[in-house]
C-alpha positions in Angstrom: -10.9 0.8 9.3 -9.0 3.0 12.2 -5.8 4.0 11.6 -3.1 4.2 14.5 -2.1 7.4 15.7 0.9 8.8 16.3 1.1 11.8 18.4 -0.5 12.4 21.6 -3.2 15.0 20.5 -3.6 12.8 17.3 -4.4 9.9 20.1 -6.7 11.4 22.2 -8.8 12.5 19.3 -9.0 8.9 18.1 -10.0 7.6 21.5 -12.4 10.5 22.3 -14.0 9.6 18.6 -14.1 5.9 19.4 -16.1 6.3 22.8 -18.5 8.8 21.4 -19.7 7.4 18.1 -18.2 4.0 17.7 -17.0 4.4 14.2 -16.7 1.9 11.5 -14.1 3.9 9.9 -12.0 6.5 11.5 -9.5 8.6 10.0 -7.3 10.9 11.8 -5.1 13.5 9.3 -2.5 15.9 11.0 -2.2 18.8 8.6 -0.1 20.8 11.1 2.8 20.7 8.8 1.0 22.8 5.9 0.6 25.6 8.7 3.9 25.5 10.6 4.7 29.4 11.7 0.9 30.3 11.2 -1.4 31.5 13.2 -2.7 28.6 15.6 0.6 26.8 15.3 2.2 26.1 18.7 5.4 24.3 17.9 4.1 20.9 18.9 3.0 19.9 15.2 -0.4 18.8 17.0 -2.7 21.8 16.4 -4.3 21.3 12.5 -6.3 18.2 12.1 -8.8 16.7 9.5 -11.2 13.4 10.7 -13.4 11.4 8.6 -15.8 10.0 10.6 -18.4 6.8 9.5 -20.7 6.3 12.0 -24.0 4.7 12.8 -24.5 7.7 15.3 -25.1 10.2 12.2 -28.2 8.2 11.1 -31.0 10.6 10.2 -28.9 13.9 11.3 -27.7 16.9 9.0 -24.4 17.6 8.2 -24.3 20.6 11.3 -25.6 18.2 14.0 -23.1 15.4 12.8 -20.3 18.1 13.1 -21.4 19.1 16.6 -21.3 15.6 17.9 -17.9 15.7 16.8 -17.2 18.8 18.2 -18.7 17.7 21.5 -16.6 14.9 21.8 -13.5 16.8 21.1 -15.0 20.3 22.9 -11.8 20.4 25.5 -9.1 19.6 23.2 -11.0 22.3 20.7 -10.3 24.9 23.5 -7.0 24.1 24.3 -4.8 22.1 21.8 -6.5 21.8 18.4 -6.6 25.3 16.5 -8.4 23.9 13.4 -10.1 20.8 12.7 -11.7 19.7 9.2 -14.7 17.4 9.8 -16.4 15.0 6.8 -18.8 12.8 8.5 -20.7 9.6 6.7 -23.1 6.9 7.6 -22.3 3.5 6.7 -23.0 3.2 2.9 -23.0 6.6 1.9 -21.3 8.2 -0.4 -18.5 10.2 0.1 
């Protein structure tokens, strides 16, 4: 299941993670509304996200290595557009 994106940054997250990790499941949640007026809120409503990615690309990797793959795919967005990113990674069939 890959949910549709709603905003420009969310769409970019979807596209990059899909290209880099070919996920069998990808969920991107915009959590920016929880952080309105806080540090990192630039007023766009697209600064704080949570992702859940299920991909064969994570097989045999520990949690840190998996998160590095996600961070690498989103590197320029993390430098310029995303203030916070919560990451959950799984291989197909792995218990959440």
